[in-house]
KOLVEX-980963 format. One line per 3 residues: number of its first residue (from 1); for each residue y, z, x of N, C-alpha, C. Coordinates in Angstrom, 1 decimal, padded with zeros to 4 digits. Example, Ala and Ser with C-alpha at 12.3 -4.5 7.8 and 13.67 -1.06 7.14 Angstrom:
# KOLVEX-980963
1	-005.7 007.8 013.2 -004.5 007.8 012.3 -003.3 007.8 013.2  -002.2 007.1 012.8 -001.1 007.1 013.7 000.0 007.9 012.9
END
This chain:
# KOLVEX-980963
1	106.4 234.0 003.3 106.0 232.5 003.2 104.5 232.5 003.1  104.0 231.7 002.2 102.5 231.6 002.0 101.9 230.7 003.0  100.6 230.8 003.1 099.8 230.0 004.1 100.0 228.5 003.8
4	100.0 228.1 002.5 100.2 226.7 002.0 101.6 226.2 002.5  102.6 227.1 002.3 104.0 226.7 002.7 104.1 226.4 004.2  103.4 227.3 005.0 103.4 227.1 006.4 102.8 225.8 006.8
7	101.6 225.5 006.2 100.9 224.2 006.5 101.8 223.0 006.2  102.5 223.0 005.0 103.3 221.9 004.6 104.5 221.8 005.6  105.1 222.9 006.0 106.2 222.9 006.9 105.8 222.3 008.3
10	104.6 222.7 008.8 104.1 222.2 010.0 103.8 220.7 009.9  103.2 220.2 008.8 102.9 218.8 008.6 104.2 218.0 008.6  105.2 218.5 007.9 106.5 217.8 007.8 107.1 217.6 009.2
13	107.0 218.7 010.0 107.6 218.6 011.4 106.9 217.6 012.2  105.6 217.5 012.1 104.8 216.5 012.8 105.2 215.1 012.4  105.3 214.9 011.1 105.7 213.5 010.6 107.1 213.1 011.1
16	108.0 214.1 011.1 109.4 213.8 011.6 109.4 213.4 013.1  108.6 214.2 013.8 108.5 213.9 015.3 107.9 212.6 015.5  106.8 212.3 014.8 106.1 211.0 015.0 107.0 209.8 014.6
19	107.8 210.0 013.5 108.7 208.9 013.1 109.8 208.7 014.2  110.2 209.8 014.9 111.2 209.7 015.9 110.7 208.9 017.1  109.4 209.2 017.5 108.8 208.5 018.6 108.6 207.0 018.3
22	108.2 206.7 017.0 108.1 205.3 016.6 109.4 204.6 016.6  110.5 205.2 016.2 111.8 204.6 016.2 112.3 204.3 017.6  112.0 205.3 018.5 112.4 205.1 019.9 111.6 203.9 020.5
25	110.3 203.9 020.2 109.5 202.8 020.7 109.9 201.4 020.2  110.2 201.3 018.9 110.7 200.1 018.3 112.0 199.7 018.9  112.9 200.7 019.1 114.2 200.4 019.6 114.1 199.9 021.1
28	113.2 200.5 021.8 112.9 200.1 023.2 112.4 198.7 023.3  111.5 198.3 022.4 110.9 197.0 022.3 112.0 196.0 022.0  112.9 196.3 021.0 113.9 195.4 020.6 114.9 195.1 021.8
31	115.2 196.2 022.5 116.1 196.1 023.6 115.5 195.2 024.7  114.2 195.4 025.0 113.5 194.7 026.0 113.4 193.2 025.6  113.3 192.9 024.3 113.2 191.5 023.8 114.5 190.8 023.7
34	115.6 191.6 023.8 116.9 191.0 023.6 117.2 189.9 024.7  117.5 188.7 024.3 117.7 187.6 025.3 118.9 187.8 026.1  118.8 187.3 027.4 120.0 187.4 028.3 121.0 186.3 027.8
37	122.3 186.8 027.7 123.3 185.9 027.1 124.1 185.2 028.2  123.7 185.4 029.5 124.4 184.7 030.6 123.9 183.2 030.6  124.7 182.2 030.4 124.2 180.9 030.4 123.7 180.4 031.8
40	122.8 179.4 031.8 122.3 178.9 033.0 123.2 177.9 033.6  124.2 177.4 032.8 125.2 176.4 033.4 126.3 176.3 032.4  127.4 175.8 032.8 128.6 175.5 031.9 129.1 174.1 032.4
43	129.7 173.4 031.5 130.3 172.2 031.9 131.6 172.4 032.7  131.7 171.7 033.8 132.9 171.9 034.7 133.9 170.8 034.3  135.2 171.3 034.2 136.3 170.4 034.0 137.4 170.8 034.9
46	137.3 170.5 036.2 138.3 171.0 037.2 139.7 170.6 036.9  140.6 171.5 036.9 142.1 171.3 036.7 142.8 172.2 037.7  144.1 172.2 037.7 144.8 173.0 038.6 144.5 174.5 038.4
49	144.3 175.2 039.5 144.1 176.7 039.4 145.4 177.4 039.4  146.5 176.7 039.5 147.8 177.3 039.6 148.4 177.7 038.3  147.8 177.3 037.2 148.3 177.6 035.9 147.1 177.6 034.9
52	146.9 178.8 034.2 145.9 178.9 033.2 146.4 178.5 031.9  145.6 178.2 030.9 146.0 177.8 029.6 147.0 178.7 028.9  146.9 180.0 029.0 147.8 180.9 028.3 148.8 181.6 029.3
55	148.9 181.0 030.5 149.7 181.6 031.5 148.9 182.3 032.5  149.5 182.7 033.6 148.7 183.3 034.7 148.1 182.2 035.6  147.5 182.6 036.7 146.9 181.7 037.6 146.0 182.4 038.6
58	145.5 181.6 039.5 144.8 182.2 040.7 145.8 182.3 041.8  146.1 183.5 042.2 147.1 183.8 043.2 146.5 184.4 044.4  147.2 184.1 045.6 146.8 184.7 046.8 147.6 186.0 046.9
61	146.8 187.1 046.8 147.4 188.5 046.8 147.7 188.9 048.2  146.8 188.6 049.2 147.0 189.1 050.6 146.3 188.0 051.5  146.8 188.0 052.7 146.1 187.2 053.7 146.4 187.7 055.1
64	145.6 187.4 056.1 145.8 187.8 057.4 144.8 187.1 058.3  145.1 187.1 059.6 144.3 186.4 060.6 144.2 187.2 061.9  143.1 187.1 062.6 142.9 187.8 063.8 143.5 187.0 064.9
67	143.9 187.6 066.0 144.7 186.9 067.1 144.0 187.0 068.4  142.8 187.3 068.5 142.1 187.4 069.8 140.6 187.1 069.6  139.9 186.7 070.6 138.5 186.3 070.5 138.3 185.1 069.6
70	137.2 185.2 068.9 136.9 184.1 067.9 137.7 184.4 066.7  138.8 183.8 066.6 139.8 184.1 065.5 139.2 183.8 064.1  139.5 184.6 063.1 139.1 184.4 061.8 140.2 184.8 060.8
73	140.0 184.3 059.6 141.1 184.5 058.6 140.4 185.2 057.4  141.2 186.1 056.7 140.7 186.7 055.5 141.8 186.7 054.5  141.5 186.7 053.2 142.5 186.7 052.1 141.9 187.3 050.9
76	142.7 187.7 050.0 142.3 188.2 048.7 142.9 187.4 047.6  142.1 186.9 046.7 142.6 186.1 045.5 142.6 187.0 044.3  143.5 186.7 043.4 143.7 187.5 042.1 143.8 186.5 040.9
79	142.9 186.7 039.9 143.0 186.0 038.7 144.0 186.7 037.8  145.2 186.3 037.6 146.2 187.0 036.8 146.2 186.5 035.3  145.2 185.6 034.9 145.2 185.0 033.6 144.2 185.8 032.7
82	144.2 185.4 031.4 143.2 186.0 030.5 142.0 185.0 030.3  141.8 184.1 031.2 140.7 183.2 031.2 139.8 183.4 032.4  138.6 183.0 032.3 137.6 183.0 033.4 137.9 181.8 034.3
85	138.0 182.0 035.6 138.1 180.9 036.5 136.7 180.6 037.1  136.2 179.4 036.9 134.9 179.1 037.3 134.9 178.1 038.4  134.3 178.4 039.5 134.2 177.5 040.7 135.6 177.1 041.2
88	136.3 178.1 041.6 137.7 177.9 042.1 137.7 177.4 043.6  138.3 176.3 043.8 138.4 175.8 045.2 139.7 176.1 045.8  139.6 176.6 047.1 140.8 176.9 047.9 140.7 176.2 049.2
91	141.8 175.9 049.9 141.7 175.4 051.2 142.5 176.2 052.2  141.9 176.5 053.3 142.7 177.3 054.3 143.6 176.3 055.1  144.8 176.6 055.2 145.8 175.8 056.0 146.2 176.6 057.2
94	145.5 176.2 058.3 145.7 177.0 059.6 146.2 176.0 060.6  147.3 176.4 061.2 148.0 175.6 062.3 147.7 176.3 063.6  147.1 175.5 064.6 146.8 176.1 065.9 147.2 175.1 067.0
97	147.3 175.7 068.2 147.5 174.8 069.4 146.3 175.2 070.3  145.7 174.2 070.9 144.5 174.3 071.7 144.8 173.7 073.1  144.6 174.5 074.1 144.8 174.1 075.5 146.2 173.6 075.7
100	147.1 174.3 075.1 148.6 174.0 075.2 149.1 172.8 074.6  148.2 172.1 073.8 148.7 170.9 073.1 149.6 171.3 071.9  150.4 170.3 071.4 151.2 170.6 070.3 150.5 171.1 069.1
103	151.1 172.0 068.3 150.4 172.6 067.1 149.9 171.6 066.1  148.8 171.8 065.5 148.2 170.9 064.5 147.3 171.7 063.6  146.9 171.1 062.4 146.0 171.8 061.5 144.6 171.7 061.9
106	143.8 172.8 061.6 142.4 172.7 061.7 141.9 172.0 060.5  141.1 171.0 060.7 140.6 170.1 059.6 139.1 170.2 059.5  138.5 169.7 058.4 137.1 169.7 058.2 136.6 170.5 057.0
109	135.3 170.3 056.7 134.7 170.9 055.6 134.8 172.4 055.5  134.7 173.1 056.7 134.7 174.6 056.6 136.0 175.2 056.1  137.1 174.4 056.0 138.4 174.8 055.5 138.4 174.9 054.0
112	137.4 174.4 053.3 137.4 174.5 051.9 136.3 175.6 051.5  136.7 176.5 050.6 135.9 177.5 050.1 135.9 177.5 048.5  134.7 177.8 047.9 134.6 177.8 046.5 134.2 179.2 046.0
115	135.0 179.8 045.2 134.6 181.1 044.6 133.9 180.9 043.2  132.7 181.3 043.1 132.0 180.9 041.8 132.6 181.4 040.6  133.0 182.7 040.5 133.5 183.3 039.2 134.6 184.3 039.5
118	135.7 184.1 038.8 136.8 185.2 038.9 137.1 185.5 037.4  136.7 186.7 037.0 137.0 187.1 035.6 138.5 187.4 035.5  139.0 187.5 034.2 140.4 187.9 034.1 140.7 189.2 034.8
121	141.8 189.2 035.6 142.2 190.4 036.3 141.4 190.7 037.6  140.3 189.9 037.9 139.5 190.2 039.0 140.1 189.8 040.3  139.8 190.5 041.4 140.2 190.2 042.8 138.9 189.9 043.5
124	139.0 189.0 044.5 137.8 188.7 045.4 138.3 188.2 046.7  137.5 188.6 047.7 137.9 188.2 049.1 137.4 186.8 049.5  138.0 186.2 050.4 137.5 185.0 051.1 137.7 185.2 052.6
127	137.0 184.4 053.4 137.2 184.4 054.8 136.5 183.3 055.5  136.9 183.0 056.7 136.3 182.0 057.6 136.6 182.3 059.0  135.6 181.9 059.9 136.0 181.9 061.3 136.8 180.6 061.6
130	137.6 180.7 062.7 138.5 179.6 062.9 138.3 179.0 064.3  138.9 179.5 065.4 138.8 179.0 066.7 138.7 180.2 067.7  138.3 179.9 068.9 138.3 180.9 069.9 139.7 180.9 070.5
133	140.3 182.1 070.4 141.7 182.2 071.0 141.6 182.7 072.4  142.0 181.9 073.3 142.0 182.2 074.7 143.4 182.2 075.3  143.6 182.0 076.6 144.9 182.0 077.2 145.8 180.9 076.8
136	145.2 179.7 076.5 146.1 178.6 076.1 145.8 178.2 074.6  145.1 179.0 073.9 144.9 178.8 072.5 145.6 179.8 071.6  146.2 179.3 070.5 147.0 180.2 069.7 147.0 179.8 068.2
139	146.9 180.7 067.3 147.0 180.5 065.9 148.5 180.6 065.5  149.1 179.6 065.1 150.6 179.6 064.8 150.8 180.1 063.4  150.0 179.7 062.4 150.2 180.1 061.0 148.9 180.0 060.3
142	148.7 180.7 059.2 147.5 180.6 058.4 147.9 180.9 056.9  147.5 180.0 056.1 147.8 180.1 054.6 146.6 179.7 053.8  146.7 179.9 052.5 145.7 179.5 051.6 146.3 178.7 050.5
145	145.7 177.5 050.3 146.2 176.6 049.2 145.2 176.6 048.1  145.7 177.2 046.9 144.9 177.2 045.7 144.8 175.8 045.1  143.6 175.3 044.8 143.4 173.9 044.4 143.0 173.9 042.9
148	141.7 173.8 042.7 141.2 173.5 041.3 140.3 174.6 040.8  140.1 174.7 039.5 139.1 175.6 038.9 138.8 175.0 037.5  137.8 175.5 036.9 137.5 175.3 035.5 137.8 176.5 034.7
151	138.8 176.4 033.8 139.2 177.6 033.0 138.3 177.7 031.8  137.7 178.9 031.6 136.8 179.2 030.5 137.4 180.3 029.7  137.2 180.3 028.3 137.6 181.4 027.5 136.9 182.7 027.9
154	137.6 183.8 027.8 137.0 185.1 028.2 135.8 185.3 027.3  134.7 185.6 027.8 133.4 185.8 027.1 132.5 184.6 027.1  133.0 183.5 027.7 132.1 182.3 027.8 130.9 182.4 028.6
157	130.9 183.4 029.5 129.7 183.7 030.4 128.9 184.9 029.9  129.1 185.2 028.6 128.3 186.3 028.1 128.7 187.7 028.7  127.6 188.4 029.1 127.9 189.7 029.7 127.9 189.7 031.2
160	128.2 188.5 031.8 128.3 188.3 033.2 129.3 189.3 033.8  128.9 190.0 034.9 129.8 191.0 035.5 129.7 190.8 037.0  130.9 191.0 037.7 130.8 190.9 039.2 130.0 192.1 039.7
163	129.4 191.9 040.9 128.6 192.9 041.5 129.6 194.0 042.0  129.1 195.2 042.2 129.8 196.3 042.8 129.3 196.3 044.3  130.2 196.0 045.2 129.9 196.0 046.6 130.6 197.1 047.4
166	129.8 198.0 047.9 130.3 199.2 048.5 130.0 199.3 050.0  131.0 199.3 050.8 130.8 199.3 052.3 130.1 200.6 052.7  129.1 200.4 053.6 128.4 201.6 054.2 128.7 201.8 055.6
169	128.5 200.8 056.5 128.7 201.0 057.9 128.7 199.7 058.6  129.2 199.7 059.9 129.2 198.6 060.8 128.5 199.0 062.0  127.6 198.1 062.5 126.9 198.3 063.8 127.3 197.2 064.7
172	127.9 197.6 065.8 128.4 196.7 066.8 127.4 196.5 068.0  127.3 195.3 068.5 126.4 195.0 069.5 127.2 194.2 070.6  126.8 194.3 071.9 127.4 193.6 073.0 126.6 192.4 073.4
175	125.7 191.9 072.6 124.9 190.7 072.9 125.7 189.5 072.5  125.2 188.3 072.7 125.9 187.1 072.3 126.1 187.0 070.8  127.1 186.3 070.4 127.4 186.1 069.0 126.3 185.3 068.3
178	126.1 185.5 067.0 126.6 186.6 066.2 125.8 187.9 066.5  126.4 189.0 066.4 125.8 190.3 066.8 126.1 191.4 065.9  127.4 191.6 065.5 127.7 192.8 064.7 127.2 192.6 063.3
181	126.8 193.7 062.7 126.3 193.7 061.3 127.1 194.6 060.4  127.4 194.2 059.2 128.1 195.0 058.2 127.1 195.3 057.1  126.8 196.6 056.9 125.9 197.1 055.9 126.6 197.6 054.7
184	126.1 197.2 053.5 126.7 197.6 052.2 125.7 197.8 051.1  126.2 198.4 050.0 125.3 198.5 048.8 125.8 197.5 047.8  124.9 196.7 047.3 125.3 195.8 046.2 124.6 196.2 044.9
187	125.4 196.3 043.8 124.8 196.6 042.5 125.2 195.6 041.5  124.2 195.1 040.8 124.4 194.1 039.7 123.9 194.6 038.4  124.7 194.6 037.4 124.3 195.0 036.0 124.0 193.8 035.2
190	123.9 192.6 035.8 123.6 191.4 035.0 122.2 191.4 034.5  122.0 190.7 033.4 120.7 190.7 032.7 119.7 189.7 033.3  120.1 188.9 034.3 119.2 188.0 035.0 119.6 187.8 036.4
193	118.7 187.3 037.2 119.1 187.0 038.6 120.0 185.8 038.7  121.0 185.9 039.5 122.0 184.8 039.7 121.8 184.2 041.1  122.5 183.1 041.3 122.4 182.4 042.6 123.4 182.9 043.6
196	123.0 183.4 044.7 123.9 183.9 045.8 124.4 182.7 046.5  125.8 182.7 046.6 126.5 181.6 047.4 127.3 182.2 048.5  126.6 183.1 049.2 127.2 183.9 050.3 127.9 185.1 049.9
199	128.4 185.9 050.9 129.2 187.1 050.7 130.4 187.0 051.6  131.5 187.3 051.0 132.8 187.3 051.8 133.1 188.7 052.3  133.6 188.8 053.5 134.0 190.0 054.1 135.4 189.9 054.5
202	136.2 191.0 054.2 137.6 191.0 054.7 137.8 192.3 055.5  138.3 192.1 056.7 138.5 193.2 057.6 140.0 193.6 057.6  140.3 194.9 057.7 141.6 195.5 057.6 141.8 196.5 058.8
205	143.1 196.6 059.2 143.4 197.7 060.2 143.7 199.0 059.5  144.1 200.0 060.2 144.3 201.3 059.7 145.4 201.4 058.7  146.3 200.4 058.7 147.4 200.3 057.8 147.1 199.5 056.6
208	145.9 198.9 056.5 145.5 198.1 055.4 145.8 196.6 055.5  146.4 196.2 056.7 146.7 194.8 056.9 145.4 194.1 057.2  145.2 192.9 056.6 144.1 192.1 056.9 144.0 191.5 058.3
211	142.9 191.7 059.0 142.8 191.3 060.4 141.8 190.2 060.6  141.2 189.7 059.5 140.3 188.6 059.6 139.3 188.7 058.5  138.3 187.8 058.5 137.2 187.8 057.5 136.2 186.7 057.8
214	135.2 186.6 056.9 134.2 185.6 057.1 133.5 185.4 055.7  132.6 184.4 055.7 131.8 184.0 054.5 130.4 183.6 055.0  129.5 184.5 054.9 128.2 184.3 055.5 127.0 184.7 054.5
217	125.8 184.2 054.8 124.7 184.6 053.9 124.4 186.0 053.9  124.0 186.6 052.8 123.6 188.0 052.8 122.1 188.1 053.0  121.5 189.2 052.7 120.0 189.5 052.8 119.6 189.6 054.3
220	120.5 189.8 055.2 120.1 190.0 056.6 119.8 188.7 057.3  120.1 187.5 056.7 119.9 186.3 057.4 120.8 186.2 058.7  120.3 185.9 059.8 121.0 185.9 061.0 121.0 187.3 061.6
223	120.1 188.1 061.2 120.0 189.5 061.7 119.9 189.5 063.2  120.8 190.2 063.9 120.8 190.2 065.4 119.5 190.9 065.9  118.9 190.3 067.0 117.7 190.8 067.5 117.8 192.3 068.0
226	119.0 192.7 068.4 119.1 194.1 068.9 119.1 195.1 067.9  119.2 194.8 066.6 119.3 195.8 065.5 118.0 195.9 064.8  117.8 197.0 064.1 116.6 197.1 063.3 116.9 197.4 061.8
229	117.3 196.3 061.2 117.7 196.4 059.8 116.4 196.3 058.9  116.2 197.2 058.0 115.1 197.1 057.0 115.5 196.0 056.0  114.5 195.2 055.6 114.8 194.1 054.6 115.3 194.7 053.3
232	116.1 194.0 052.6 116.6 194.5 051.3 115.5 194.6 050.3  115.7 195.6 049.4 114.6 195.8 048.4 114.5 194.6 047.4  115.6 193.9 047.2 115.6 192.7 046.3 116.7 191.8 046.7
235	116.7 190.5 046.3 117.7 189.5 046.8 119.1 189.8 046.2  120.0 189.4 047.0 121.4 189.5 046.6 121.6 188.7 045.2  122.4 189.3 044.4 122.8 188.8 043.0 121.7 188.9 042.0
238	120.6 189.7 042.3 119.6 190.0 041.3 119.9 191.3 040.7  119.4 191.5 039.5 119.7 192.8 038.8 119.2 194.0 039.6  120.0 195.1 039.5 119.7 196.3 040.2 120.5 196.6 041.4
241	120.1 197.5 042.2 120.9 198.0 043.3 120.1 197.9 044.6  120.7 197.5 045.7 120.1 197.3 047.0 121.0 197.6 048.1  120.4 198.1 049.2 121.2 198.1 050.5 121.0 196.8 051.2
244	122.0 196.2 051.7 122.0 194.8 052.2 123.0 194.7 053.3  123.0 193.6 054.0 123.9 193.5 055.1 124.3 192.0 055.4  125.3 191.8 056.1 125.7 190.4 056.6 126.0 190.5 058.1
247	125.9 189.3 058.7 126.2 189.2 060.1 127.3 188.2 060.3  128.6 188.7 060.5 129.7 187.7 060.7 129.4 186.9 061.9  130.0 185.7 061.9 129.9 184.8 063.0 130.6 185.2 064.2
250	131.6 186.1 064.1 132.4 186.5 065.2 132.2 188.0 065.4  132.5 188.5 066.6 132.6 190.0 066.7 133.8 190.5 065.8  133.6 191.6 065.2 134.6 192.2 064.3 135.8 192.5 065.1
253	137.0 192.0 064.5 138.3 192.3 065.3 138.4 193.7 065.7  138.9 193.9 066.9 139.0 195.2 067.5 139.9 196.2 066.7  140.9 195.7 066.1 141.8 196.5 065.3 141.3 196.9 064.0
256	140.1 196.5 063.6 139.5 196.8 062.3 139.3 198.3 062.1  139.7 198.8 061.0 139.3 200.2 060.6 138.1 200.0 059.7  136.9 200.4 060.2 135.7 200.1 059.6 135.6 200.5 058.1
259	136.1 201.7 057.7 136.0 202.1 056.3 136.9 201.4 055.4  137.8 200.5 055.9 138.6 199.7 055.0 138.0 198.3 054.7  136.8 198.0 055.3 136.1 196.8 055.1 135.8 196.5 053.6
262	136.1 195.3 053.1 135.8 194.9 051.8 134.8 193.8 051.7  133.9 193.8 050.7 132.9 192.8 050.6 132.9 192.2 049.1  132.6 190.9 049.0 132.6 190.3 047.7 131.3 189.4 047.7
265	130.3 189.7 046.9 129.2 188.9 046.7 129.5 187.7 045.8  129.2 186.5 046.2 129.5 185.3 045.5 128.3 185.0 044.6  128.3 185.4 043.4 127.1 185.1 042.5 127.5 184.0 041.5
268	126.6 183.0 041.3 126.9 181.9 040.5 125.8 181.7 039.4  126.1 181.0 038.4 125.1 180.7 037.3 123.9 179.9 037.9  124.2 179.0 038.8 123.1 178.2 039.4 123.7 177.7 040.8
271	122.9 177.0 041.5 123.3 176.4 042.8 123.9 175.0 042.5  125.1 174.8 043.1 125.7 173.4 043.0 124.9 172.4 043.8  125.1 171.1 043.5 124.4 170.1 044.2 124.7 170.1 045.7
274	126.0 170.3 046.0 126.5 170.5 047.4 127.4 171.7 047.5  127.1 172.6 048.3 127.9 173.9 048.3 128.8 173.8 049.5  130.2 173.8 049.3 131.1 173.8 050.4 131.1 175.1 051.2
277	130.6 176.1 050.6 130.5 177.4 051.3 129.5 177.4 052.5  128.6 176.4 052.4 127.5 176.3 053.5 127.9 175.4 054.6  129.2 175.1 054.7 129.7 174.2 055.8 129.5 174.7 057.2
280	129.4 176.1 057.3 129.2 176.7 058.5 127.9 177.5 058.5
END
């Protein structure tokens, strides 16, 4: 090979490599400039959540209630349709007797919960604290009544995806309520920060039966004084991954198997004018 040929070959290699770098840079700029396709809001048209346009519905897959201490209820909802369920309202139907009085329903705003988004096939937990169960207090029955939702075509929320919430640990404290903390990892692949409307926790026993639940603010709000939780690296429902925690309003049921604890971050497009989830 002549000296001229070697020089030409080397020059060609440099040009190819430079072109590759430019292509990668341009592609990176284009990806960075790509607009987020998750809408800031959608029009709500609440209808029955018990039947979607093409069949399927929001169904109660599981439910359970704790029977001692500050009783709580947990449940899992399932979207069996091919539509997105937006801002699904459910009501907890809990019958109790207090101080030996005849059984009656717990009433009031805390009995209504709103799940911001349920994609087709998605499951999500719900939960609430109920009453303190003592010697003359008893929970007779607990059910979930599915109410309304806004059905949206699949894809109407762009690339919106539910967070991945992975249980890490539970720290128990013997101080006054609230005291126990549930630590978890939350990961969001969404292209913009969404509005956090609390995090649901569902507790289970060793056999998988639901023993209670709650719906409380994430980001360590209500952090018990006796624990030393580091602040999360970023807010709940923002893009990326973070270690985060919640503090349930009640001591975690004694029969709970910690590693079966499930969490569901409630991420919404925006904050509603009045949030029923903030009733407690």
